[in-house]
Backbone as a chain_set.jsonl record, in Angstrom:
{"seq": "MKVIDYLKEKFPSIELMPSIYNQWDIGIHFTLGGTNYQFKKNGELNCERFRLVYKQLDTIFNQLFEQYDDVFLVTNMYTYKTNVKHTRKLKVYEPFLKYRNSLNHIQVRTCPYPFELDEEEYETQQFSLLCKTKDIRITELLKAATHEDFPLKPRFGGDAIHYPDVFLVNITKDLILFVYDDRGCEVIAIDAERLRPLYEQHKDWVEDVDRQKIERALNRRSN", "coords": {"N": [[114.377, 173.112, 110.132], [115.179, 169.647, 110.478], [117.917, 167.482, 111.197], [117.526, 164.797, 110.603], [115.546, 164.861, 108.651], [116.844, 166.178, 106.579], [118.864, 164.283, 105.986], [117.324, 162.105, 105.115], [116.403, 163.077, 102.705], [118.737, 163.792, 101.219], [120.907, 162.053, 101.817], [119.932, 159.226, 101.887], [120.586, 156.613, 102.761], [122.249, 156.86, 104.884], [123.351, 156.568, 108.213], [124.161, 158.5, 110.951], [126.831, 157.605, 112.29], [129.911, 156.057, 113.394], [132.14, 155.249, 110.654], [130.891, 156.308, 108.321], [131.897, 156.52, 105.837], [131.93, 153.956, 104.778], [129.291, 153.602, 104.245], [128.484, 154.924, 102.001], [128.835, 155.672, 98.514], [130.436, 157.725, 97.439], [133.175, 159.072, 98.703], [135.918, 159.874, 100.946], [138.502, 158.449, 102.832], [140.695, 159.656, 105.043], [143.947, 159.111, 106.232], [145.592, 160.132, 109.082], [148.416, 161.93, 110.497], [150.714, 160.89, 109.407], [153.706, 158.98, 109.413], [154.32, 159.168, 112.014], [154.333, 158.064, 115.326], [152.03, 157.914, 118.133], [153.313, 158.07, 120.569], [156.538, 158.815, 121.997], [159.725, 157.105, 122.192], [160.432, 157.174, 124.847], [158.052, 157.131, 126.142], [156.613, 159.467, 126.336], [154.038, 161.707, 125.124], [153.851, 162.264, 121.638], [154.132, 165.23, 120.538], [154.697, 166.382, 118.118], [153.469, 164.751, 116.236], [150.739, 165.262, 116.807], [150.577, 167.969, 116.188], [150.921, 167.83, 113.43], [148.621, 166.371, 112.738], [146.613, 168.228, 113.505], [147.177, 170.26, 111.653], [146.68, 168.951, 109.207], [143.918, 168.403, 109.44], [142.906, 170.983, 109.592], [143.526, 171.883, 107.033], [141.967, 170.115, 105.429], [139.369, 170.718, 106.361], [139.099, 173.476, 105.696], [139.097, 173.393, 102.946], [136.705, 172.269, 102.392], [134.639, 173.582, 103.702], [133.012, 176.755, 104.026], [132.752, 179.993, 105.6], [130.105, 180.921, 105.736], [128.516, 178.776, 105.196], [125.683, 176.654, 105.734], [125.354, 174.53, 108.442], [124.876, 171.445, 110.117], [125.727, 170.726, 113.341], [126.374, 167.833, 114.797], [126.08, 165.622, 117.5], [126.751, 162.523, 118.892], [125.893, 161.005, 121.828], [126.627, 158.358, 123.865], [124.852, 156.391, 125.998], [123.69, 154.884, 129.119], [120.466, 153.416, 129.22], [119.073, 153.934, 131.495], [119.869, 156.396, 132.323], [119.228, 159.885, 133.021], [117.326, 161.624, 130.633], [118.453, 163.642, 127.835], [121.277, 164.164, 128.018], [124.088, 165.929, 129.374], [124.202, 168.394, 127.469], [125.361, 170.911, 127.315], [127.987, 170.63, 128.102], [129.147, 169.449, 125.962], [128.625, 171.143, 123.798], [128.864, 173.895, 124.553], [131.617, 174.885, 124.928], [132.44, 175.063, 122.309], [130.961, 176.718, 120.754], [130.425, 179.988, 119.513], [128.448, 181.697, 120.309], [126.364, 181.914, 122.987], [123.561, 181.849, 123.009], [122.931, 180.116, 121.007], [122.677, 177.633, 122.097], [120.068, 177.311, 122.845], [118.76, 176.332, 120.69], [119.316, 173.739, 120.162], [118.538, 170.477, 119.115], [117.248, 167.227, 120.014], [117.268, 163.68, 119.783], [116.43, 160.251, 120.389], [118.297, 157.405, 119.597], [119.06, 154.071, 118.349], [121.64, 152.117, 119.952], [124.761, 151.85, 118.355], [126.828, 149.965, 118.389], [128.558, 146.805, 119.011], [127.282, 145.701, 121.488], [125.166, 145.102, 124.343], [122.13, 146.026, 123.283], [119.873, 146.417, 124.75], [120.628, 147.684, 126.998], [121.97, 150.049, 126.414], [121.858, 153.247, 124.687], [121.63, 155.827, 122.144], [121.916, 159.253, 122.503], [121.217, 161.718, 120.403], [122.304, 164.825, 119.565], [121.667, 167.874, 117.833], [122.483, 170.814, 116.024], [121.604, 173.469, 114.024], [123.484, 175.76, 112.295], [125.752, 178.409, 111.272], [128.935, 177.875, 109.712], [130.759, 179.74, 110.681], [129.896, 180.179, 113.254], [130.962, 178.316, 114.908], [133.627, 177.212, 116.97], [135.943, 176.125, 115.315], [138.636, 175.202, 115.187], [139.185, 174.396, 117.851], [137.177, 172.478, 118.149], [137.862, 170.471, 116.238], [140.338, 169.687, 117.227], [139.555, 168.623, 119.723], [138.177, 166.383, 118.857], [140.247, 164.742, 118.093], [141.458, 164.02, 120.416], [140.549, 161.853, 121.793], [141.682, 159.481, 122.992], [143.651, 160.433, 124.642], [145.311, 162.436, 127.18], [144.762, 165.235, 126.585], [143.902, 168.664, 125.958], [141.671, 170.783, 124.073], [138.718, 168.885, 125.178], [135.839, 166.81, 124.535], [133.0, 167.103, 126.599], [130.434, 165.958, 128.925], [128.183, 163.397, 130.128], [128.724, 160.08, 129.554], [129.044, 156.705, 128.234], [131.227, 156.277, 126.683], [133.581, 158.2, 124.683], [132.146, 161.012, 122.958], [130.823, 161.08, 119.561], [131.26, 163.304, 116.896], [129.796, 164.999, 114.217], [130.005, 166.936, 111.243], [127.716, 168.296, 109.25], [127.346, 169.538, 106.231], [125.01, 171.379, 104.793], [124.841, 173.181, 102.802], [126.734, 172.508, 100.891], [126.278, 169.846, 100.644], [127.7, 167.659, 101.982], [129.471, 165.564, 104.355], [131.468, 165.562, 107.224], [133.48, 163.597, 109.309], [135.476, 163.223, 112.041], [137.148, 160.696, 113.44], [139.115, 160.037, 115.335], [142.519, 160.677, 116.392], [143.684, 159.241, 114.383], [142.412, 159.415, 111.91], [140.013, 160.661, 109.43], [136.765, 160.93, 107.88], [135.07, 161.772, 104.884], [132.116, 162.362, 103.108], [130.132, 162.854, 100.134], [127.5, 164.144, 98.037], [128.013, 164.855, 95.409], [130.704, 163.915, 93.516], [132.497, 165.719, 92.452], [132.776, 167.687, 94.329], [134.69, 166.689, 95.993], [136.89, 166.169, 94.467], [139.078, 168.171, 94.039], [140.204, 168.251, 96.62], [140.975, 165.588, 97.02], [142.829, 165.226, 94.896], [144.863, 166.964, 95.624], [145.742, 165.944, 98.036], [146.158, 163.2, 98.0], [148.143, 161.635, 98.976], [147.599, 161.297, 101.611], [145.865, 159.272, 101.722], [145.062, 155.862, 101.95], [146.071, 153.119, 99.825], [143.98, 151.266, 99.161], [141.746, 152.796, 99.645], [142.098, 154.828, 97.853], [141.456, 153.631, 95.445], [138.689, 153.393, 95.636], [137.669, 156.1, 95.709], [138.698, 157.017, 93.299], [137.342, 155.434, 91.465], [134.762, 156.448, 91.859], [135.124, 159.138, 91.04], [135.812, 158.748, 88.379], [133.468, 157.618, 87.354], [131.83, 159.828, 87.531], [133.083, 161.579, 85.747], [132.697, 160.265, 83.353]], "CA": [[114.762, 171.839, 109.528], [115.836, 168.677, 111.341], [118.966, 166.768, 110.483], [116.999, 163.524, 110.108], [114.818, 165.146, 107.41], [117.853, 166.457, 105.558], [119.511, 163.027, 105.608], [116.376, 161.298, 104.341], [116.306, 163.639, 101.354], [120.004, 163.895, 100.507], [121.741, 160.875, 102.087], [118.89, 158.352, 102.451], [121.085, 155.37, 103.347], [123.259, 157.177, 105.887], [123.13, 156.743, 109.64], [125.298, 159.228, 111.506], [127.573, 156.778, 113.219], [131.242, 155.825, 112.817], [132.247, 154.58, 109.355], [129.988, 156.809, 107.283], [132.594, 156.274, 104.562], [131.531, 152.639, 104.279], [127.853, 153.606, 103.964], [128.194, 155.798, 100.854], [129.751, 155.391, 97.407], [131.333, 158.842, 97.158], [133.782, 159.501, 99.954], [137.362, 159.721, 101.139], [138.998, 158.17, 104.176], [142.047, 160.182, 105.194], [144.774, 158.648, 107.342], [146.267, 161.318, 109.602], [149.59, 161.78, 111.353], [151.874, 160.359, 108.689], [154.338, 157.799, 110.008], [154.648, 159.493, 113.402], [153.56, 157.332, 116.323], [151.474, 158.807, 119.152], [154.213, 158.189, 121.714], [157.972, 158.707, 121.778], [160.32, 155.905, 122.777], [160.473, 157.321, 126.307], [156.689, 157.065, 126.659], [155.95, 160.763, 126.289], [153.235, 161.979, 123.942], [154.58, 162.842, 120.514], [153.421, 166.452, 120.189], [154.915, 166.647, 116.688], [152.409, 164.049, 115.517], [149.471, 165.949, 116.966], [150.635, 169.216, 115.413], [150.685, 167.451, 112.042], [147.199, 166.023, 112.619], [145.847, 169.483, 113.527], [147.399, 170.972, 110.388], [145.976, 168.221, 108.158], [142.483, 168.61, 109.599], [142.633, 172.37, 109.233], [143.565, 171.938, 105.572], [140.786, 169.413, 104.913], [138.16, 171.471, 106.684], [139.032, 174.743, 104.971], [138.806, 173.129, 101.536], [135.346, 171.756, 102.272], [133.659, 174.452, 104.35], [133.191, 178.202, 104.027], [132.233, 180.505, 106.866], [128.661, 181.149, 105.721], [127.791, 177.537, 104.914], [124.763, 176.142, 106.757], [125.936, 173.285, 108.943], [124.392, 170.774, 111.316], [126.709, 170.175, 114.261], [125.668, 166.679, 115.365], [126.854, 164.904, 118.506], [126.204, 161.284, 119.449], [126.283, 160.666, 123.193], [126.253, 156.964, 124.09], [124.501, 156.388, 127.413], [122.811, 153.853, 129.657], [119.068, 153.792, 129.086], [118.554, 154.372, 132.781], [120.298, 157.766, 132.597], [118.282, 160.961, 132.76], [117.388, 162.018, 129.225], [119.079, 164.9, 127.48], [122.612, 164.206, 128.615], [124.548, 167.305, 129.574], [124.598, 168.906, 126.157], [126.183, 172.107, 127.429], [129.383, 170.231, 128.239], [129.624, 169.084, 124.636], [128.493, 172.225, 122.842], [129.165, 175.253, 125.008], [132.982, 175.366, 124.67], [132.769, 175.083, 120.88], [130.073, 177.663, 120.079], [130.806, 181.367, 119.784], [127.317, 182.449, 120.837], [125.688, 181.075, 123.966], [122.14, 181.682, 122.718], [122.754, 178.992, 120.078], [122.34, 176.44, 122.873], [118.612, 177.21, 122.956], [118.215, 175.775, 119.45], [119.769, 172.348, 120.013], [117.501, 169.442, 119.074], [117.726, 165.931, 120.503], [116.433, 162.503, 119.561], [117.002, 159.008, 120.884], [118.567, 156.449, 118.519], [119.628, 152.808, 118.837], [123.08, 152.045, 120.194], [125.236, 151.285, 117.09], [127.989, 149.088, 118.506], [128.28, 145.399, 119.33], [127.056, 145.459, 122.904], [123.763, 144.839, 124.66], [121.302, 147.155, 122.9], [118.844, 146.609, 125.764], [121.199, 148.449, 128.102], [122.529, 151.319, 125.971], [121.183, 153.968, 123.615], [122.321, 157.02, 121.674], [121.253, 160.55, 122.523], [121.812, 162.471, 119.297], [122.037, 166.248, 119.605], [121.996, 168.544, 116.58], [122.302, 172.265, 115.994], [121.776, 174.088, 112.709], [124.14, 177.055, 112.463], [126.729, 178.711, 110.237], [130.298, 177.46, 110.05], [131.421, 180.8, 111.441], [129.407, 180.168, 114.633], [131.625, 177.228, 115.629], [135.074, 177.316, 117.209], [136.314, 174.938, 114.55], [139.964, 174.699, 115.567], [139.047, 173.687, 119.121], [136.328, 171.307, 117.934], [138.612, 169.436, 115.546], [141.341, 169.176, 118.161], [138.879, 167.781, 120.712], [137.843, 165.104, 118.222], [141.448, 163.906, 117.987], [142.019, 163.787, 121.753], [139.737, 160.827, 122.446], [142.442, 158.5, 123.774], [144.843, 161.063, 125.202], [145.042, 163.471, 128.186], [145.022, 166.533, 125.969], [142.765, 169.57, 125.895], [140.315, 170.617, 124.603], [138.061, 167.593, 125.086], [134.382, 166.835, 124.624], [132.492, 166.745, 127.908], [129.158, 165.264, 128.965], [128.164, 162.09, 130.781], [128.497, 159.051, 128.544], [129.815, 155.492, 128.51], [132.525, 156.519, 126.045], [133.752, 159.519, 124.08], [131.134, 161.324, 121.939], [131.166, 161.226, 118.148], [130.758, 164.575, 116.39], [129.729, 165.071, 112.761], [129.699, 168.225, 110.637], [126.89, 168.04, 108.075], [127.285, 170.781, 105.468], [123.824, 171.279, 103.943], [125.048, 174.065, 101.663], [127.523, 171.798, 99.885], [125.856, 168.43, 100.651], [128.782, 166.757, 102.368], [129.542, 165.271, 105.788], [132.813, 165.307, 107.727], [133.544, 162.926, 110.602], [136.823, 162.955, 112.554], [136.867, 159.669, 114.447], [140.106, 160.262, 116.388], [143.759, 161.211, 115.824], [144.171, 158.403, 113.285], [141.86, 159.702, 110.599], [138.69, 161.259, 109.268], [135.998, 160.494, 106.715], [134.192, 162.767, 104.286], [131.289, 161.854, 102.018], [129.446, 163.931, 99.43], [126.575, 163.734, 96.987], [128.682, 165.095, 94.132], [132.13, 163.593, 93.589], [133.298, 166.883, 92.088], [133.065, 168.432, 95.555], [135.837, 166.098, 96.656], [138.003, 165.973, 93.54], [140.276, 168.987, 94.32], [140.78, 167.828, 97.892], [141.63, 164.299, 96.811], [143.978, 165.35, 94.013], [145.939, 167.67, 96.319], [146.186, 165.271, 99.255], [145.972, 161.755, 97.868], [149.175, 160.937, 99.75], [147.032, 161.034, 102.931], [144.85, 158.243, 101.517], [145.595, 154.517, 101.752], [145.881, 152.628, 98.457], [142.672, 150.646, 98.981], [140.749, 153.854, 99.624], [142.281, 155.565, 96.604], [140.717, 152.92, 94.398], [137.26, 153.699, 95.762], [137.364, 157.465, 95.29], [139.003, 157.166, 91.873], [136.199, 154.859, 90.725], [133.648, 157.416, 91.937], [135.453, 160.281, 90.209], [135.772, 158.324, 86.978], [132.06, 157.5, 86.974], [131.315, 161.191, 87.384], [133.653, 162.157, 84.537], [132.121, 159.612, 82.193]], "C": [[115.443, 170.948, 110.56], [116.861, 167.895, 110.528], [118.443, 165.452, 109.915], [116.241, 163.722, 108.798], [115.785, 165.442, 106.267], [118.495, 165.158, 105.071], [118.586, 162.158, 104.768], [116.287, 161.77, 102.898], [117.606, 163.498, 100.579], [120.891, 162.655, 100.638], [120.85, 159.769, 102.676], [119.397, 157.065, 103.089], [122.023, 155.601, 104.522], [122.673, 157.229, 107.294], [124.362, 157.448, 110.191], [125.896, 158.438, 112.657], [128.948, 156.549, 112.612], [131.193, 154.982, 111.552], [131.164, 155.021, 108.384], [130.586, 156.56, 105.904], [132.176, 154.95, 103.941], [130.046, 152.548, 103.95], [127.508, 154.306, 102.654], [129.247, 155.591, 99.773], [130.798, 156.476, 97.196], [131.915, 159.348, 98.468], [135.284, 159.279, 99.963], [137.625, 159.407, 102.605], [140.443, 158.632, 104.234], [142.722, 159.562, 106.41], [145.658, 159.806, 107.792], [147.528, 160.962, 110.39], [150.824, 161.234, 110.677], [152.408, 159.094, 109.333], [154.718, 158.037, 111.471], [153.745, 158.724, 114.358], [153.101, 158.301, 117.416], [152.417, 159.033, 120.333], [155.675, 158.12, 121.254], [158.497, 157.442, 122.45], [160.366, 155.963, 124.296], [159.089, 157.333, 126.944], [155.942, 158.377, 126.672], [155.099, 160.885, 125.029], [154.073, 162.656, 122.873], [153.804, 164.066, 120.01], [153.578, 166.805, 118.71], [153.832, 165.97, 115.856], [151.091, 164.818, 115.598], [149.455, 167.281, 116.228], [150.389, 168.942, 113.934], [149.219, 167.123, 111.815], [146.345, 167.289, 112.598], [145.963, 170.213, 112.194], [146.659, 170.281, 109.241], [144.472, 168.468, 108.233], [142.082, 170.03, 109.226], [142.599, 172.528, 107.714], [142.32, 171.301, 104.96], [139.535, 170.239, 105.144], [138.033, 172.718, 105.821], [138.8, 174.563, 103.476], [137.372, 172.667, 101.326], [134.273, 172.722, 102.757], [134.043, 175.915, 104.17], [132.395, 178.789, 105.179], [130.725, 180.711, 106.882], [127.867, 179.921, 105.272], [126.845, 177.216, 106.069], [125.201, 174.744, 107.149], [125.132, 172.75, 110.128], [125.605, 170.278, 112.096], [125.994, 169.085, 115.043], [126.591, 165.935, 116.315], [126.1, 163.669, 118.964], [126.775, 161.06, 120.842], [125.745, 159.27, 123.485], [126.068, 156.752, 125.589], [123.772, 155.107, 127.807], [121.367, 154.331, 129.515], [118.466, 154.3, 130.385], [118.946, 155.8, 133.113], [119.161, 158.751, 132.351], [118.446, 161.407, 131.309], [118.064, 163.376, 129.056], [120.377, 165.098, 128.263], [123.184, 165.614, 128.534], [125.107, 167.911, 128.292], [125.506, 170.127, 126.257], [127.66, 171.757, 127.487], [129.983, 169.832, 126.894], [129.671, 170.312, 123.734], [129.071, 173.557, 123.3], [130.595, 175.707, 124.708], [133.282, 175.607, 123.194], [131.836, 175.981, 120.066], [130.443, 179.084, 120.477], [129.693, 182.157, 120.467], [126.487, 181.549, 121.738], [124.215, 180.861, 123.642], [121.877, 180.582, 121.695], [122.32, 177.729, 120.817], [120.84, 176.231, 122.971], [117.991, 176.525, 121.749], [118.663, 174.326, 119.201], [118.574, 171.405, 120.058], [118.088, 168.113, 119.529], [116.734, 164.844, 120.124], [117.18, 161.282, 120.071], [117.117, 158.015, 119.737], [119.096, 155.153, 119.124], [121.134, 152.924, 119.064], [123.716, 151.293, 119.024], [126.333, 150.239, 117.187], [127.598, 147.702, 119.011], [128.287, 145.157, 120.839], [125.559, 145.267, 123.112], [122.915, 146.07, 124.36], [120.199, 147.42, 123.914], [119.33, 147.53, 126.874], [121.627, 149.859, 127.697], [121.666, 151.947, 124.883], [122.031, 155.165, 123.218], [121.414, 158.226, 121.84], [121.948, 161.411, 121.465], [121.347, 163.925, 119.342], [122.43, 166.876, 118.272], [121.667, 170.027, 116.685], [122.56, 172.755, 114.584], [122.337, 175.492, 112.906], [124.988, 177.331, 111.224], [128.094, 178.192, 110.677], [130.976, 178.479, 110.96], [130.993, 180.841, 112.901], [130.142, 179.16, 115.512], [133.101, 177.555, 115.815], [135.716, 176.052, 116.608], [137.658, 174.368, 114.994], [139.883, 173.878, 116.844], [138.237, 172.411, 118.958], [137.099, 170.167, 117.286], [139.699, 168.849, 116.44], [140.696, 168.234, 119.171], [138.539, 166.416, 120.137], [139.04, 164.174, 118.155], [142.009, 163.496, 119.34], [141.332, 162.655, 122.497], [140.537, 159.946, 123.401], [143.617, 159.1, 124.542], [144.472, 162.186, 126.175], [145.393, 164.861, 127.675], [143.744, 167.367, 125.988], [142.854, 170.397, 124.627], [139.789, 169.191, 124.436], [136.554, 167.81, 125.062], [133.972, 166.396, 126.025], [131.177, 165.997, 127.803], [129.288, 163.898, 129.602], [127.819, 161.021, 129.754], [129.353, 157.844, 128.882], [131.127, 155.488, 127.747], [132.474, 157.823, 125.261], [132.699, 159.787, 123.006], [131.704, 161.304, 120.529], [130.501, 162.488, 117.623], [130.884, 164.614, 114.875], [129.412, 166.5, 112.343], [129.006, 167.971, 109.307], [126.671, 169.362, 107.35], [126.121, 170.692, 104.479], [123.886, 172.268, 102.781], [125.759, 173.327, 100.535], [127.212, 170.297, 99.831], [127.041, 167.493, 100.849], [128.818, 166.622, 103.887], [130.987, 164.942, 106.144], [132.722, 164.679, 109.11], [135.003, 162.656, 110.943], [136.67, 161.93, 113.662], [137.873, 159.657, 115.585], [141.387, 160.75, 115.709], [144.249, 160.429, 114.609], [143.585, 158.765, 111.936], [140.505, 160.362, 110.617], [138.072, 160.749, 107.979], [135.177, 161.664, 106.197], [133.426, 162.101, 103.155], [130.542, 163.022, 101.393], [128.477, 163.348, 98.416], [127.251, 163.803, 95.625], [130.178, 164.842, 94.283], [133.002, 164.785, 93.263], [133.608, 167.766, 93.288], [134.371, 167.962, 96.191], [137.071, 165.996, 95.767], [139.222, 166.838, 93.872], [140.974, 168.561, 95.61], [141.562, 166.529, 97.728], [142.903, 164.46, 95.983], [145.147, 166.057, 94.695], [146.527, 166.871, 97.473], [145.994, 163.752, 99.179], [147.041, 160.967, 98.613], [148.726, 160.695, 101.19], [146.012, 159.897, 102.884], [145.524, 156.899, 101.272], [145.25, 154.02, 100.346], [144.479, 152.061, 98.227], [141.576, 151.697, 98.915], [140.894, 154.731, 98.384], [141.471, 154.925, 95.475], [139.232, 153.271, 94.44], [136.938, 155.092, 95.252], [137.664, 157.661, 93.817], [137.916, 156.541, 91.011], [135.033, 155.826, 90.724], [133.911, 158.618, 91.049], [135.379, 159.944, 88.725], [134.341, 158.16, 86.482], [131.48, 158.858, 86.71], [131.811, 161.819, 86.089], [133.02, 161.56, 83.288], [130.636, 159.956, 82.0]], "O": [[116.19, 171.429, 111.412], [116.689, 167.676, 109.328], [118.88, 165.034, 108.842], [116.282, 162.856, 107.925], [115.574, 165.012, 105.133], [118.65, 164.96, 103.866], [119.031, 161.538, 103.803], [116.118, 160.966, 101.98], [117.587, 163.126, 99.406], [121.55, 162.256, 99.678], [121.002, 159.417, 103.846], [118.682, 156.474, 103.899], [122.54, 154.644, 105.097], [121.638, 157.852, 107.532], [125.487, 157.029, 109.922], [125.518, 158.587, 113.819], [129.143, 156.819, 111.427], [130.33, 154.119, 111.392], [130.579, 154.187, 107.693], [129.86, 156.407, 104.922], [132.078, 154.835, 102.719], [129.589, 151.53, 103.431], [126.35, 154.285, 102.236], [130.417, 155.361, 100.079], [131.93, 156.177, 96.815], [131.215, 159.985, 99.255], [135.84, 158.593, 99.105], [137.044, 160.021, 103.501], [141.311, 158.074, 103.563], [142.135, 159.497, 107.49], [146.384, 160.392, 106.989], [147.679, 159.843, 110.881], [151.878, 161.124, 111.304], [151.635, 158.232, 109.752], [155.367, 157.194, 112.09], [152.523, 158.737, 114.207], [153.692, 159.363, 117.607], [152.336, 160.055, 121.014], [156.003, 157.464, 120.265], [157.771, 156.788, 123.199], [160.343, 154.928, 124.962], [158.964, 157.525, 128.154], [154.752, 158.405, 126.986], [155.384, 160.263, 124.006], [154.901, 163.517, 123.17], [152.926, 163.943, 119.156], [152.706, 167.444, 118.12], [153.336, 166.544, 114.887], [150.41, 165.005, 114.59], [148.418, 167.679, 115.697], [149.726, 169.728, 113.258], [148.633, 167.545, 110.818], [145.449, 167.414, 111.764], [144.974, 170.723, 111.668], [146.072, 170.953, 108.393], [143.827, 168.713, 107.213], [141.036, 170.247, 108.614], [141.74, 173.228, 107.178], [141.692, 171.882, 104.075], [138.734, 170.436, 104.23], [136.963, 172.983, 105.272], [138.351, 175.494, 102.808], [136.877, 172.673, 100.199], [133.137, 172.688, 102.285], [135.22, 176.273, 104.162], [131.467, 178.156, 105.681], [130.119, 180.677, 107.953], [126.671, 180.024, 104.998], [127.16, 177.47, 107.232], [125.395, 173.879, 106.295], [124.755, 173.503, 111.026], [126.413, 169.506, 111.578], [125.114, 169.37, 115.855], [127.742, 165.65, 115.982], [124.943, 163.758, 119.375], [127.988, 160.939, 121.015], [124.544, 159.027, 123.366], [127.011, 156.913, 126.363], [123.302, 154.35, 126.957], [121.084, 155.519, 129.674], [117.464, 155.015, 130.375], [118.429, 156.374, 134.071], [118.249, 158.482, 131.569], [119.565, 161.55, 130.817], [118.22, 164.141, 130.007], [120.542, 166.04, 129.038], [122.773, 166.4, 127.68], [126.317, 167.935, 128.067], [126.334, 170.355, 125.375], [128.496, 172.504, 126.978], [131.2, 169.876, 126.718], [130.633, 170.507, 122.991], [129.7, 174.265, 122.515], [130.773, 176.84, 124.262], [134.26, 176.275, 122.859], [131.909, 176.005, 118.837], [130.74, 179.353, 121.641], [129.955, 183.164, 121.124], [125.965, 180.529, 121.288], [123.664, 179.807, 123.96], [120.735, 180.156, 121.526], [121.673, 176.857, 120.237], [120.381, 175.104, 123.159], [116.812, 176.172, 121.781], [118.403, 173.768, 118.135], [117.709, 171.519, 120.927], [119.297, 167.902, 119.435], [115.522, 165.055, 120.141], [118.407, 161.284, 120.172], [116.16, 157.802, 118.993], [119.531, 155.135, 120.276], [121.807, 153.739, 118.433], [123.266, 150.191, 118.71], [126.733, 149.676, 116.168], [126.451, 147.465, 119.388], [129.175, 144.5, 121.381], [124.784, 145.273, 122.155], [122.97, 147.053, 125.099], [119.642, 148.518, 123.948], [118.521, 148.095, 127.611], [121.649, 150.765, 128.53], [120.856, 151.275, 124.245], [123.026, 155.478, 123.871], [120.275, 158.222, 121.372], [123.112, 161.783, 121.615], [120.163, 164.221, 119.18], [123.41, 166.463, 117.652], [120.708, 170.43, 117.342], [123.617, 172.488, 114.013], [121.74, 176.314, 113.6], [124.946, 176.579, 110.251], [128.37, 178.083, 111.871], [131.684, 178.111, 111.898], [131.663, 181.477, 113.715], [129.961, 179.152, 116.729], [133.742, 178.108, 114.921], [135.983, 175.069, 117.3], [137.786, 173.154, 115.156], [140.447, 172.786, 116.918], [138.561, 171.383, 119.553], [137.005, 169.022, 117.73], [139.949, 167.644, 116.407], [141.232, 167.161, 119.446], [138.604, 165.407, 120.84], [138.88, 162.953, 118.159], [142.947, 162.701, 119.401], [141.512, 162.511, 123.707], [140.091, 159.697, 124.521], [144.477, 158.371, 125.036], [143.431, 162.822, 126.012], [146.215, 165.567, 128.26], [142.64, 166.825, 126.029], [143.948, 170.691, 124.144], [140.331, 168.398, 123.667], [136.052, 168.843, 125.505], [134.522, 165.44, 126.572], [130.832, 165.467, 126.747], [130.368, 163.309, 129.616], [126.744, 161.053, 129.155], [130.267, 157.926, 129.702], [132.052, 154.768, 128.122], [131.429, 158.469, 125.19], [132.385, 158.894, 122.22], [132.904, 161.485, 120.325], [129.318, 162.721, 117.873], [131.937, 164.304, 114.318], [128.643, 167.192, 113.009], [129.623, 167.492, 108.355], [125.9, 170.206, 107.806], [126.221, 170.018, 103.453], [123.063, 172.196, 101.869], [125.424, 173.501, 99.363], [127.822, 169.565, 99.051], [127.342, 166.652, 100.002], [128.269, 167.453, 104.611], [131.646, 164.155, 105.465], [131.987, 165.157, 109.975], [135.69, 161.939, 110.216], [136.122, 162.244, 114.719], [137.515, 159.297, 116.706], [141.341, 161.194, 114.561], [145.128, 160.895, 113.884], [144.188, 158.461, 110.907], [139.921, 160.596, 111.675], [138.755, 160.212, 107.107], [134.648, 162.454, 106.979], [133.999, 161.372, 102.346], [130.34, 164.054, 102.033], [128.618, 162.201, 97.991], [127.081, 162.914, 94.79], [130.839, 165.49, 95.094], [134.134, 164.868, 93.739], [134.587, 168.512, 93.274], [135.069, 168.737, 96.844], [138.174, 165.763, 96.259], [140.321, 166.295, 93.982], [142.203, 168.52, 95.671], [142.674, 166.394, 98.238], [143.942, 163.896, 96.327], [146.304, 165.778, 94.379], [147.678, 167.086, 97.853], [145.7, 163.107, 100.185], [146.876, 159.771, 98.857], [149.394, 159.966, 101.923], [145.369, 159.594, 103.889], [146.456, 156.809, 100.473], [144.26, 154.449, 99.753], [143.859, 152.347, 97.204], [140.583, 151.516, 98.21], [139.915, 155.313, 97.918], [140.875, 155.623, 94.654], [138.596, 153.426, 93.398], [136.024, 155.254, 94.443], [136.95, 158.404, 93.143], [137.6, 157.06, 89.941], [134.38, 156.007, 89.696], [132.998, 159.078, 90.363], [134.935, 160.758, 87.916], [134.025, 158.511, 85.345], [130.714, 159.033, 85.763], [131.057, 162.511, 85.405], [132.828, 162.252, 82.288], [130.009, 159.476, 81.056]]}, "num_chains": 1, "name": "protein.A"}
């Protein structure tokens, strides 16, 4: 199975790019880190904030995914069109997979560049791997997603014009998780009931405007 075929069937309007939350009716946008700023007054990184972000992401992930779920690990690498194809996928995937032979099953396709720059110059190399949740070093992967703007490890590697975007597409539970950086993450689902327990337990991590959206979706489902 290819991720593009799964999306066409289950999430036909979704493009795997930042702001998946705004592309789908049923979803939650979580704001991470509480009121802690990324830096202390003396200019040092605020490690307390990052520890909170890691804990929040761990909680969200564990409520949405189980170890034997089938998952597409999808990575968008944004490159110049003149670059050699198949950007260094090992640098993105290898540190976060438990089994090296999984690298042989990675698929790649070329997609349009999704941001407001010259599309004639840039493109997206989208890599995807179908595996089990248990095959991924999830803690390290989620941390790397939050380290985009900071000199912290682990980090995503590979040659690109800016930091990769990584999506976890759970085809067992029909939901998608995207951590865009240390500030927040987005999750969308086909069935609002998949998200109800998570939302009800952690609605204090959701901005008021986003609460209105998920509550409308949950109410429609209940009715």
